[in-house]
N, C-alpha and C positions, 0 to 999 in steps of 0.2 A: 239873345243868347246870354246865358249866365256866365259870369267870369269864373274861370277855373281856379285862379289864385287871387287872394286879396292884395290890395295895394300895399298893405303893411308887410306881408310876406315877401312880395317882390322887392320892396325897398330894402328889407333886411338881407335878402340874398345878394342884391346888387352891392351892398356894402361889406358883406362878409366873404364873398368869393372874389379874390383878386382877378381883375380882367386880364392881366398879362398871363397868369397861370391858365386861365380858361382858354385863351387864344392859343397858347403854346402847347399845352398838354392835351386838352380835350378836342379842340377844333383843328389841331395840327397846322395852325396859321404861322407863317414865318414871322419871328420876332427877333429883336436885337436891343441891346442897351447902347444908347448914344447920348452924349452930353448929359448924363445923369438921368435920362428918361427912358422908360420902356417904350419902344417903338414897334409897330406892327405893319405888315403889308396890308394896305387898304384894299378891302375886297371890292370896292367900287371902281377905283382908278388904277390900282396896282402900284402905287408909289409908297415909299417909306417916309414921306413927309408927314409923319403922324406922331402923336404922343399920348400917353395915358397920364391923366392927372391923378397923383397919389392921394390927394385930399378928398376927391369925390368918386374915384374909381371909374371915371368916364374917359373914353377915347375920343380923339378928334383927328381928322385928316385936314391938314391945312391947304392941300392942293385942291381937293374937290369940295372943301368946306362942309364935310359931313360929320355929324356927331354919332358916336357909338356907345351904347350901354349894353350890358349883358341882358 
């Protein structure tokens, strides 16, 4: 199956679209700011023990140890 999007395009989108905005505004996922980090409700375990790393725009759930990218 041919790829619909190039790796370069996906990398650019991941870095240009803030994960917190995508979760909150587009996906309607509950989010909050805590201890200086954007946190979101983990879709896998339902806990707020999460954070979004502002340097690489990736999310992580520390309870279920799952990583999230857009």
